[in-house]
C-alpha positions as protocol buffer text, in pm:
chain_id: "A"
residue {
  index: 1
  type: MET
  ca { x: 10047 y: 13888 z: 14551 }
}
residue {
  index: 2
  type: THR
  ca { x: 9938 y: 13911 z: 14189 }
}
residue {
  index: 3
  type: GLU
  ca { x: 9700 y: 13654 z: 14043 }
}
residue {
  index: 4
  type: ASN
  ca { x: 9964 y: 13528 z: 13796 }
}
residue {
  index: 5
  type: LYS
  ca { x: 10224 y: 13478 z: 14069 }
}
residue {
  index: 6
  type: GLU
  ca { x: 9971 y: 13312 z: 14298 }
}
residue {
  index: 7
  type: ALA
  ca { x: 9860 y: 13072 z: 14022 }
}
residue {
  index: 8
  type: ALA
  ca { x: 10222 y: 12985 z: 13941 }
}
residue {
  index: 9
  type: GLU
  ca { x: 10306 y: 12918 z: 14309 }
}
residue {
  index: 10
  type: LYS
  ca { x: 10002 y: 12692 z: 14350 }
}
residue {
  index: 11
  type: LYS
  ca { x: 10137 y: 12470 z: 14073 }
}
residue {
  index: 12
  type: LEU
  ca { x: 10476 y: 12450 z: 14247 }
}
residue {
  index: 13
  type: ILE
  ca { x: 10319 y: 12290 z: 14552 }
}
residue {
  index: 14
  type: LEU
  ca { x: 10036 y: 12042 z: 14502 }
}
residue {
  index: 15
  type: VAL
  ca { x: 9805 y: 11971 z: 14796 }
}
residue {
  index: 16
  type: GLU
  ca { x: 9535 y: 11710 z: 14826 }
}
residue {
  index: 17
  type: VAL
  ca { x: 9359 y: 11526 z: 15107 }
}
residue {
  index: 18
  type: ARG
  ca { x: 9279 y: 11156 z: 15077 }
}
residue {
  index: 19
  type: GLU
  ca { x: 9130 y: 10947 z: 15356 }
}
residue {
  index: 20
  type: GLY
  ca { x: 9260 y: 11174 z: 15633 }
}
residue {
  index: 21
  type: VAL
  ca { x: 9607 y: 11217 z: 15481 }
}
residue {
  index: 22
  type: GLY
  ca { x: 9720 y: 11558 z: 15359 }
}
residue {
  index: 23
  type: ILE
  ca { x: 9953 y: 11500 z: 15064 }
}
residue {
  index: 24
  type: ILE
  ca { x: 10192 y: 11784 z: 14985 }
}
residue {
  index: 25
  type: SER
  ca { x: 10387 y: 11734 z: 14663 }
}
residue {
  index: 26
  type: LEU
  ca { x: 10682 y: 11958 z: 14586 }
}
residue {
  index: 27
  type: ASN
  ca { x: 10648 y: 12020 z: 14214 }
}
residue {
  index: 28
  type: ARG
  ca { x: 10974 y: 12190 z: 14109 }
}
residue {
  index: 29
  type: PRO
  ca { x: 11172 y: 11898 z: 13965 }
}
residue {
  index: 30
  type: LYS
  ca { x: 11393 y: 12124 z: 13749 }
}
residue {
  index: 31
  type: ARG
  ca { x: 11500 y: 12301 z: 14071 }
}
residue {
  index: 32
  type: HIS
  ca { x: 11528 y: 11974 z: 14265 }
}
residue {
  index: 33
  type: ASN
  ca { x: 11216 y: 12078 z: 14459 }
}
residue {
  index: 34
  type: ALA
  ca { x: 11396 y: 12358 z: 14643 }
}
residue {
  index: 35
  type: GLU
  ca { x: 11190 y: 12496 z: 14929 }
}
residue {
  index: 36
  type: ASN
  ca { x: 11011 y: 12828 z: 14877 }
}
residue {
  index: 37
  type: ASP
  ca { x: 10743 y: 13036 z: 15051 }
}
residue {
  index: 38
  type: ALA
  ca { x: 10460 y: 12838 z: 14892 }
}
residue {
  index: 39
  type: MET
  ca { x: 10559 y: 12534 z: 15098 }
}
residue {
  index: 40
  type: GLY
  ca { x: 10471 y: 12712 z: 15424 }
}
residue {
  index: 41
  type: GLU
  ca { x: 10129 y: 12801 z: 15289 }
}
residue {
  index: 42
  type: ALA
  ca { x: 10068 y: 12437 z: 15195 }
}
residue {
  index: 43
  type: PHE
  ca { x: 10149 y: 12326 z: 15551 }
}
residue {
  index: 44
  type: ARG
  ca { x: 9918 y: 12593 z: 15695 }
}
residue {
  index: 45
  type: ARG
  ca { x: 9642 y: 12473 z: 15463 }
}
residue {
  index: 46
  type: VAL
  ca { x: 9656 y: 12110 z: 15578 }
}
residue {
  index: 47
  type: ASN
  ca { x: 9712 y: 12215 z: 15941 }
}
residue {
  index: 48
  type: HIS
  ca { x: 9380 y: 12402 z: 15942 }
}
residue {
  index: 49
  type: ASP
  ca { x: 9187 y: 12117 z: 15779 }
}
residue {
  index: 50
  type: PRO
  ca { x: 9019 y: 11914 z: 16056 }
}
residue {
  index: 51
  type: SER
  ca { x: 8990 y: 11608 z: 15829 }
}
residue {
  index: 52
  type: VAL
  ca { x: 9372 y: 11579 z: 15803 }
}
residue {
  index: 53
  type: LEU
  ca { x: 9516 y: 11332 z: 16055 }
}
residue {
  index: 54
  type: ALA
  ca { x: 9862 y: 11287 z: 15898 }
}
residue {
  index: 55
  type: VAL
  ca { x: 10078 y: 11459 z: 15634 }
}
residue {
  index: 56
  type: LEU
  ca { x: 10280 y: 11298 z: 15357 }
}
residue {
  index: 57
  type: LEU
  ca { x: 10549 y: 11520 z: 15205 }
}
residue {
  index: 58
  type: ARG
  ca { x: 10683 y: 11405 z: 14869 }
}
residue {
  index: 59
  type: GLY
  ca { x: 10888 y: 11541 z: 14581 }
}
residue {
  index: 60
  type: GLU
  ca { x: 10811 y: 11512 z: 14210 }
}
residue {
  index: 61
  type: GLY
  ca { x: 11094 y: 11396 z: 13983 }
}
residue {
  index: 62
  type: PRO
  ca { x: 11427 y: 11239 z: 14083 }
}
residue {
  index: 63
  type: SER
  ca { x: 11494 y: 11463 z: 14388 }
}
residue {
  index: 64
  type: PHE
  ca { x: 11300 y: 11489 z: 14711 }
}
residue {
  index: 65
  type: CYS
  ca { x: 11414 y: 11839 z: 14815 }
}
residue {
  index: 66
  type: SER
  ca { x: 11748 y: 12014 z: 14775 }
}
residue {
  index: 67
  type: GLY
  ca { x: 11683 y: 12254 z: 15066 }
}
residue {
  index: 68
  type: LYS
  ca { x: 11605 y: 12626 z: 15072 }
}
residue {
  index: 69
  type: SER
  ca { x: 11588 y: 12797 z: 14735 }
}
residue {
  index: 70
  type: LEU
  ca { x: 11874 y: 13044 z: 14705 }
}
residue {
  index: 71
  type: ALA
  ca { x: 11648 y: 13270 z: 14497 }
}
residue {
  index: 72
  type: ALA
  ca { x: 11411 y: 13291 z: 14795 }
}
residue {
  index: 73
  type: VAL
  ca { x: 11696 y: 13398 z: 15026 }
}
residue {
  index: 74
  type: ARG
  ca { x: 11817 y: 13685 z: 14809 }
}
């Protein structure tokens, strides 16, 4: 993966850990937070963090998640 693509994908999925909670924020509001490959990496990241006891999945903007991105399927 190129550095530019990797940097762009990191902004699409925001991950932070606060007080034992891994917070994954889908950050594609213009695409209604459609799922893409970066989401799987975010889950792997919090799964391997021993300080994470629970995960909160949220969506930025008016939509939570519209499902799988059709661009990712093609």
